[in-house]
MARBA-250375 format. One record per residue (C-alpha): residue number from 0; residue in one letter; x negated, z, y. Coordinates in nm, 4 decimals, always signed. Layout:
! residues N
<r><i>NUM</i><aa>A</aa><east>X</east><up>Z</up><north>Y</north></r>
...
***
This chain:
! residues 173
<r><i>0</i><aa>M</aa><east>+2.1388</east><up>-0.1833</up><north>-1.5563</north></r>
<r><i>1</i><aa>D</aa><east>+2.0673</east><up>+0.1553</up><north>-1.4548</north></r>
<r><i>2</i><aa>K</aa><east>+2.1063</east><up>+0.3014</up><north>-1.8177</north></r>
<r><i>3</i><aa>K</aa><east>+1.8094</east><up>+0.2592</up><north>-2.0274</north></r>
<r><i>4</i><aa>L</aa><east>+1.4890</east><up>+0.0655</up><north>-1.9422</north></r>
<r><i>5</i><aa>S</aa><east>+1.2425</east><up>-0.0217</up><north>-2.2117</north></r>
<r><i>6</i><aa>V</aa><east>+1.1909</east><up>-0.3985</up><north>-2.1860</north></r>
<r><i>7</i><aa>E</aa><east>+0.9173</east><up>-0.5219</up><north>-1.9650</north></r>
<r><i>8</i><aa>H</aa><east>+1.1081</east><up>-0.7922</up><north>-1.7830</north></r>
<r><i>9</i><aa>T</aa><east>+1.3344</east><up>-0.5423</up><north>-1.6590</north></r>
<r><i>10</i><aa>V</aa><east>+1.0697</east><up>-0.3986</up><north>-1.4140</north></r>
<r><i>11</i><aa>N</aa><east>+1.1193</east><up>-0.7217</up><north>-1.2250</north></r>
<r><i>12</i><aa>D</aa><east>+1.4950</east><up>-0.6541</up><north>-1.2374</north></r>
<r><i>13</i><aa>C</aa><east>+1.4377</east><up>-0.3155</up><north>-1.1092</north></r>
<r><i>14</i><aa>Y</aa><east>+1.1894</east><up>-0.4455</up><north>-0.8485</north></r>
<r><i>15</i><aa>E</aa><east>+1.4570</east><up>-0.6814</up><north>-0.7193</north></r>
<r><i>16</i><aa>Q</aa><east>+1.7547</east><up>-0.4358</up><north>-0.7211</north></r>
<r><i>17</i><aa>Y</aa><east>+1.5705</east><up>-0.1314</up><north>-0.5863</north></r>
<r><i>18</i><aa>Y</aa><east>+1.2585</east><up>-0.2364</up><north>-0.3714</north></r>
<r><i>19</i><aa>Q</aa><east>+1.4207</east><up>-0.2543</up><north>-0.0367</north></r>
<r><i>20</i><aa>S</aa><east>+1.6269</east><up>+0.0502</up><north>-0.0541</north></r>
<r><i>21</i><aa>L</aa><east>+1.3502</east><up>+0.2533</up><north>-0.1863</north></r>
<r><i>22</i><aa>Y</aa><east>+1.1308</east><up>+0.1159</up><north>+0.0815</north></r>
<r><i>23</i><aa>K</aa><east>+1.3567</east><up>+0.2183</up><north>+0.3574</north></r>
<r><i>24</i><aa>Y</aa><east>+1.3920</east><up>+0.5579</up><north>+0.2038</north></r>
<r><i>25</i><aa>C</aa><east>+1.0119</east><up>+0.6080</up><north>+0.2033</north></r>
<r><i>26</i><aa>R</aa><east>+0.9715</east><up>+0.4969</up><north>+0.5753</north></r>
<r><i>27</i><aa>V</aa><east>+1.2377</east><up>+0.7452</up><north>+0.6702</north></r>
<r><i>28</i><aa>R</aa><east>+1.0873</east><up>+1.0249</up><north>+0.4556</north></r>
<r><i>29</i><aa>L</aa><east>+0.7133</east><up>+0.9556</up><north>+0.5792</north></r>
<r><i>30</i><aa>G</aa><east>+0.8489</east><up>+0.9743</up><north>+0.9454</north></r>
<r><i>31</i><aa>E</aa><east>+0.5109</east><up>+0.9558</up><north>+1.1535</north></r>
<r><i>32</i><aa>F</aa><east>+0.3075</east><up>+0.8357</up><north>+0.8591</north></r>
<r><i>33</i><aa>S</aa><east>+0.5787</east><up>+0.5550</up><north>+0.7739</north></r>
<r><i>34</i><aa>E</aa><east>+0.2745</east><up>+0.2947</up><north>+0.7543</north></r>
<r><i>35</i><aa>H</aa><east>+0.2235</east><up>+0.4304</up><north>+0.4138</north></r>
<r><i>36</i><aa>A</aa><east>+0.5712</east><up>+0.3610</up><north>+0.3016</north></r>
<r><i>37</i><aa>E</aa><east>+0.4887</east><up>+0.0366</up><north>+0.0944</north></r>
<r><i>38</i><aa>D</aa><east>+0.2065</east><up>+0.2116</up><north>-0.0698</north></r>
<r><i>39</i><aa>C</aa><east>+0.4397</east><up>+0.4864</up><north>-0.1978</north></r>
<r><i>40</i><aa>V</aa><east>+0.6786</east><up>+0.2281</up><north>-0.3202</north></r>
<r><i>41</i><aa>Q</aa><east>+0.4018</east><up>-0.0017</up><north>-0.4837</north></r>
<r><i>42</i><aa>D</aa><east>+0.2710</east><up>+0.3177</up><north>-0.6602</north></r>
<r><i>43</i><aa>A</aa><east>+0.6041</east><up>+0.3986</up><north>-0.7856</north></r>
<r><i>44</i><aa>F</aa><east>+0.6606</east><up>+0.0742</up><north>-0.9584</north></r>
<r><i>45</i><aa>V</aa><east>+0.2974</east><up>+0.0839</up><north>-1.0981</north></r>
<r><i>46</i><aa>I</aa><east>+0.3881</east><up>+0.4204</up><north>-1.2519</north></r>
<r><i>47</i><aa>L</aa><east>+0.7138</east><up>+0.2830</up><north>-1.3922</north></r>
<r><i>48</i><aa>Q</aa><east>+0.5257</east><up>-0.0132</up><north>-1.5401</north></r>
<r><i>49</i><aa>R</aa><east>+0.2458</east><up>+0.1810</up><north>-1.6914</north></r>
<r><i>50</i><aa>K</aa><east>+0.5074</east><up>+0.4260</up><north>-1.8596</north></r>
<r><i>51</i><aa>L</aa><east>+0.6943</east><up>+0.1195</up><north>-2.0021</north></r>
<r><i>52</i><aa>N</aa><east>+0.3860</east><up>-0.0077</up><north>-2.1410</north></r>
<r><i>53</i><aa>E</aa><east>+0.2828</east><up>+0.3273</up><north>-2.3034</north></r>
<r><i>54</i><aa>G</aa><east>+0.6324</east><up>+0.2824</up><north>-2.4878</north></r>
<r><i>55</i><aa>E</aa><east>+0.8244</east><up>+0.5474</up><north>-2.3040</north></r>
<r><i>56</i><aa>T</aa><east>+1.2024</east><up>+0.4793</up><north>-2.2472</north></r>
<r><i>57</i><aa>I</aa><east>+1.3393</east><up>+0.5351</up><north>-1.8908</north></r>
<r><i>58</i><aa>E</aa><east>+1.6946</east><up>+0.6602</up><north>-1.9167</north></r>
<r><i>59</i><aa>Q</aa><east>+1.7661</east><up>+0.6178</up><north>-1.5238</north></r>
<r><i>60</i><aa>P</aa><east>+1.5209</east><up>+0.3817</up><north>-1.3839</north></r>
<r><i>61</i><aa>R</aa><east>+1.6607</east><up>+0.4266</up><north>-1.0252</north></r>
<r><i>62</i><aa>A</aa><east>+1.6352</east><up>+0.7785</up><north>-1.0157</north></r>
<r><i>63</i><aa>F</aa><east>+1.3044</east><up>+0.7588</up><north>-1.1783</north></r>
<r><i>64</i><aa>L</aa><east>+1.1658</east><up>+0.5507</up><north>-0.8948</north></r>
<r><i>65</i><aa>Y</aa><east>+1.3252</east><up>+0.7599</up><north>-0.6130</north></r>
<r><i>66</i><aa>R</aa><east>+1.1650</east><up>+1.0785</up><north>-0.7790</north></r>
<r><i>67</i><aa>T</aa><east>+0.8205</east><up>+0.9115</up><north>-0.8256</north></r>
<r><i>68</i><aa>A</aa><east>+0.8227</east><up>+0.7515</up><north>-0.4776</north></r>
<r><i>69</i><aa>D</aa><east>+0.9144</east><up>+1.0876</up><north>-0.3435</north></r>
<r><i>70</i><aa>N</aa><east>+0.6187</east><up>+1.2668</up><north>-0.5066</north></r>
<r><i>71</i><aa>F</aa><east>+0.4031</east><up>+0.9989</up><north>-0.3367</north></r>
<r><i>72</i><aa>V</aa><east>+0.5744</east><up>+1.0617</up><north>-0.0002</north></r>
<r><i>73</i><aa>K</aa><east>+0.5004</east><up>+1.4437</up><north>-0.0364</north></r>
<r><i>74</i><aa>R</aa><east>+0.1529</east><up>+1.3651</up><north>-0.1147</north></r>
<r><i>75</i><aa>T</aa><east>+0.0884</east><up>+1.1313</up><north>+0.1670</north></r>
<r><i>76</i><aa>V</aa><east>+0.2620</east><up>+1.3748</up><north>+0.4105</north></r>
<r><i>77</i><aa>E</aa><east>+0.0526</east><up>+1.6595</up><north>+0.2798</north></r>
<r><i>78</i><aa>H</aa><east>-0.2820</east><up>+1.4532</up><north>+0.3038</north></r>
<r><i>79</i><aa>Y</aa><east>-0.2447</east><up>+1.2867</up><north>+0.6331</north></r>
<r><i>80</i><aa>G</aa><east>-0.0877</east><up>+1.6088</up><north>+0.7919</north></r>
<r><i>81</i><aa>K</aa><east>-0.3862</east><up>+1.7925</up><north>+0.6875</north></r>
<r><i>82</i><aa>E</aa><east>-0.6319</east><up>+1.5427</up><north>+0.8522</north></r>
<r><i>83</i><aa>R</aa><east>-0.4120</east><up>+1.5552</up><north>+1.1787</north></r>
<r><i>84</i><aa>T</aa><east>-0.3947</east><up>+1.9288</up><north>+1.2017</north></r>
<r><i>85</i><aa>R</aa><east>-0.7698</east><up>+1.9980</up><north>+1.0926</north></r>
<r><i>86</i><aa>T</aa><east>-0.9369</east><up>+2.2310</up><north>+1.3770</north></r>
<r><i>87</i><aa>V</aa><east>-1.3140</east><up>+2.2161</up><north>+1.4533</north></r>
<r><i>88</i><aa>E</aa><east>-1.5336</east><up>+2.4463</up><north>+1.6271</north></r>
<r><i>89</i><aa>L</aa><east>-1.5609</east><up>+2.3588</up><north>+1.9985</north></r>
<r><i>90</i><aa>T</aa><east>-1.9440</east><up>+2.2800</up><north>+1.9486</north></r>
<r><i>91</i><aa>E</aa><east>-1.8533</east><up>+2.0437</up><north>+1.6869</north></r>
<r><i>92</i><aa>A</aa><east>-1.6022</east><up>+1.8664</up><north>+1.9102</north></r>
<r><i>93</i><aa>E</aa><east>-1.8324</east><up>+1.8505</up><north>+2.1930</north></r>
<r><i>94</i><aa>N</aa><east>-2.0982</east><up>+1.6919</up><north>+1.9697</north></r>
<r><i>95</i><aa>A</aa><east>-1.8388</east><up>+1.4509</up><north>+1.8212</north></r>
<r><i>96</i><aa>P</aa><east>-1.9015</east><up>+1.0699</up><north>+1.8937</north></r>
<r><i>97</i><aa>A</aa><east>-1.6270</east><up>+0.9463</up><north>+2.1276</north></r>
<r><i>98</i><aa>P</aa><east>-1.3718</east><up>+0.7285</up><north>+1.9744</north></r>
<r><i>99</i><aa>P</aa><east>-1.4566</east><up>+0.3520</up><north>+1.9999</north></r>
<r><i>100</i><aa>I</aa><east>-1.3370</east><up>+0.1660</up><north>+2.3204</north></r>
<r><i>101</i><aa>I</aa><east>-1.2284</east><up>-0.1703</up><north>+2.2407</north></r>
<r><i>102</i><aa>S</aa><east>-1.2629</east><up>-0.3865</up><north>+2.5319</north></r>
<r><i>103</i><aa>D</aa><east>-0.9759</east><up>-0.6138</up><north>+2.6538</north></r>
<r><i>104</i><aa>D</aa><east>-1.1676</east><up>-0.9292</up><north>+2.5465</north></r>
<r><i>105</i><aa>F</aa><east>-1.2294</east><up>-0.8267</up><north>+2.2067</north></r>
<r><i>106</i><aa>D</aa><east>-1.2129</east><up>-1.1233</up><north>+1.9721</north></r>
<r><i>107</i><aa>Y</aa><east>-0.9717</east><up>-1.0021</up><north>+1.6826</north></r>
<r><i>108</i><aa>D</aa><east>-0.9467</east><up>-1.3627</up><north>+1.5367</north></r>
<r><i>109</i><aa>K</aa><east>-1.3458</east><up>-1.3600</up><north>+1.5076</north></r>
<r><i>110</i><aa>L</aa><east>-1.3169</east><up>-1.0197</up><north>+1.3409</north></r>
<r><i>111</i><aa>A</aa><east>-1.0597</east><up>-1.1617</up><north>+1.1001</north></r>
<r><i>112</i><aa>Q</aa><east>-1.2794</east><up>-1.4418</up><north>+0.9999</north></r>
<r><i>113</i><aa>I</aa><east>-1.5767</east><up>-1.2138</up><north>+0.9548</north></r>
<r><i>114</i><aa>L</aa><east>-1.3729</east><up>-1.0005</up><north>+0.7383</north></r>
<r><i>115</i><aa>I</aa><east>-1.2158</east><up>-1.2803</up><north>+0.5342</north></r>
<r><i>116</i><aa>A</aa><east>-1.5437</east><up>-1.4216</up><north>+0.4530</north></r>
<r><i>117</i><aa>E</aa><east>-1.6684</east><up>-1.0863</up><north>+0.3091</north></r>
<r><i>118</i><aa>L</aa><east>-1.3682</east><up>-1.1088</up><north>+0.0572</north></r>
<r><i>119</i><aa>S</aa><east>-1.4043</east><up>-1.2508</up><north>-0.2803</north></r>
<r><i>120</i><aa>T</aa><east>-1.2275</east><up>-1.5724</up><north>-0.3443</north></r>
<r><i>121</i><aa>Q</aa><east>-0.9309</east><up>-1.3881</up><north>-0.5144</north></r>
<r><i>122</i><aa>E</aa><east>-0.8989</east><up>-1.1448</up><north>-0.2392</north></r>
<r><i>123</i><aa>Q</aa><east>-0.9038</east><up>-1.4348</up><north>+0.0067</north></r>
<r><i>124</i><aa>E</aa><east>-0.6395</east><up>-1.6067</up><north>-0.1760</north></r>
<r><i>125</i><aa>L</aa><east>-0.4296</east><up>-1.2944</up><north>-0.1977</north></r>
<r><i>126</i><aa>Y</aa><east>-0.4945</east><up>-1.2202</up><north>+0.1899</north></r>
<r><i>127</i><aa>I</aa><east>-0.3718</east><up>-1.5767</up><north>+0.2821</north></r>
<r><i>128</i><aa>L</aa><east>-0.0642</east><up>-1.5684</up><north>+0.0743</north></r>
<r><i>129</i><aa>K</aa><east>+0.0520</east><up>-1.2071</up><north>+0.1846</north></r>
<r><i>130</i><aa>Y</aa><east>-0.0700</east><up>-1.1959</up><north>+0.5466</north></r>
<r><i>131</i><aa>I</aa><east>-0.0979</east><up>-1.5501</up><north>+0.6622</north></r>
<r><i>132</i><aa>Q</aa><east>+0.1860</east><up>-1.7179</up><north>+0.4689</north></r>
<r><i>133</i><aa>R</aa><east>+0.3669</east><up>-1.3862</up><north>+0.4607</north></r>
<r><i>134</i><aa>K</aa><east>+0.5088</east><up>-1.4335</up><north>+0.1122</north></r>
<r><i>135</i><aa>P</aa><east>+0.6948</east><up>-1.1564</up><north>-0.0480</north></r>
<r><i>136</i><aa>L</aa><east>+0.5437</east><up>-0.9605</up><north>-0.3391</north></r>
<r><i>137</i><aa>K</aa><east>+0.7779</east><up>-1.1351</up><north>-0.5933</north></r>
<r><i>138</i><aa>E</aa><east>+0.6891</east><up>-1.4871</up><north>-0.4790</north></r>
<r><i>139</i><aa>I</aa><east>+0.2999</east><up>-1.4151</up><north>-0.4870</north></r>
<r><i>140</i><aa>A</aa><east>+0.3552</east><up>-1.2768</up><north>-0.8393</north></r>
<r><i>141</i><aa>E</aa><east>+0.5181</east><up>-1.6127</up><north>-0.9498</north></r>
<r><i>142</i><aa>I</aa><east>+0.2203</east><up>-1.7925</up><north>-0.7800</north></r>
<r><i>143</i><aa>L</aa><east>-0.0295</east><up>-1.5794</up><north>-0.9434</north></r>
<r><i>144</i><aa>N</aa><east>+0.1538</east><up>-1.5679</up><north>-1.2688</north></r>
<r><i>145</i><aa>I</aa><east>+0.1320</east><up>-1.1737</up><north>-1.2652</north></r>
<r><i>146</i><aa>Q</aa><east>+0.3972</east><up>-0.8906</up><north>-1.2402</north></r>
<r><i>147</i><aa>P</aa><east>+0.5123</east><up>-0.7873</up><north>-0.8936</north></r>
<r><i>148</i><aa>T</aa><east>+0.3726</east><up>-0.4423</up><north>-0.9599</north></r>
<r><i>149</i><aa>A</aa><east>+0.0216</east><up>-0.5801</up><north>-1.0154</north></r>
<r><i>150</i><aa>V</aa><east>+0.0571</east><up>-0.7752</up><north>-0.6823</north></r>
<r><i>151</i><aa>A</aa><east>+0.1566</east><up>-0.4734</up><north>-0.5199</north></r>
<r><i>152</i><aa>K</aa><east>-0.1553</east><up>-0.2599</up><north>-0.6485</north></r>
<r><i>153</i><aa>R</aa><east>-0.3916</east><up>-0.5594</up><north>-0.5488</north></r>
<r><i>154</i><aa>V</aa><east>-0.2503</east><up>-0.5688</up><north>-0.2054</north></r>
<r><i>155</i><aa>S</aa><east>-0.2939</east><up>-0.2043</up><north>-0.1719</north></r>
<r><i>156</i><aa>R</aa><east>-0.6593</east><up>-0.2328</up><north>-0.2803</north></r>
<r><i>157</i><aa>L</aa><east>-0.7245</east><up>-0.5313</up><north>-0.0529</north></r>
<r><i>158</i><aa>R</aa><east>-0.5929</east><up>-0.3461</up><north>+0.2536</north></r>
<r><i>159</i><aa>Q</aa><east>-0.8331</east><up>-0.0391</up><north>+0.1524</north></r>
<r><i>160</i><aa>H</aa><east>-1.1252</east><up>-0.2944</up><north>+0.0852</north></r>
<r><i>161</i><aa>I</aa><east>-1.0600</east><up>-0.4408</up><north>+0.4429</north></r>
<r><i>162</i><aa>K</aa><east>-1.0457</east><up>-0.0822</up><north>+0.6234</north></r>
<r><i>163</i><aa>D</aa><east>-1.3779</east><up>+0.0236</up><north>+0.4172</north></r>
<r><i>164</i><aa>L</aa><east>-1.5338</east><up>-0.3191</up><north>+0.5525</north></r>
<r><i>165</i><aa>I</aa><east>-1.4292</east><up>-0.2382</up><north>+0.8993</north></r>
<r><i>166</i><aa>Y</aa><east>-1.5612</east><up>+0.1149</up><north>+0.8764</north></r>
<r><i>167</i><aa>D</aa><east>-1.8844</east><up>+0.0228</up><north>+0.6891</north></r>
<r><i>168</i><aa>N</aa><east>-1.9594</east><up>-0.2590</up><north>+0.9357</north></r>
<r><i>169</i><aa>N</aa><east>-1.8932</east><up>-0.0428</up><north>+1.2520</north></r>
<r><i>170</i><aa>F</aa><east>-1.7045</east><up>-0.3269</up><north>+1.4070</north></r>
<r><i>171</i><aa>F</aa><east>-1.5510</east><up>-0.1241</up><north>+1.6743</north></r>
<r><i>172</i><aa>E</aa><east>-1.8765</east><up>+0.0464</up><north>+1.7952</north></r>
***
């Protein structure tokens, strides 16, 4: 399995064989930014799928996936590390808005209902499969009749869309 990779269905084989260990590797490497591990793994599989679709032959898919995921890990750490260590002038800090205070009686269920209503029908279906029914990506792929890498990318876009909705609608202010 780990010699040559050129047939599309073998991406699914790689996903089944390497996903868990690659995910654990990324979580450890990301440290305090470990919540981004799944994104790094998903992006690595998307790159693998794209290269194969372009006709490239991957000699050692496991090594390719780890190397690609590691590149995403490094980018993630660099990006979020810069955000965290950004310094500001004292006057800018004094004028910055206070972080939102979430009351103890904040209704997260109501927020979830509002956000889900803002999603398209396809996004709602994906949200339910992934976050309500907690189905694994492979099973979602079978249900939607698409590749697991496509599901991974859609889940990543869905998470970002939800974050954008929360930010754009100022739910915590």
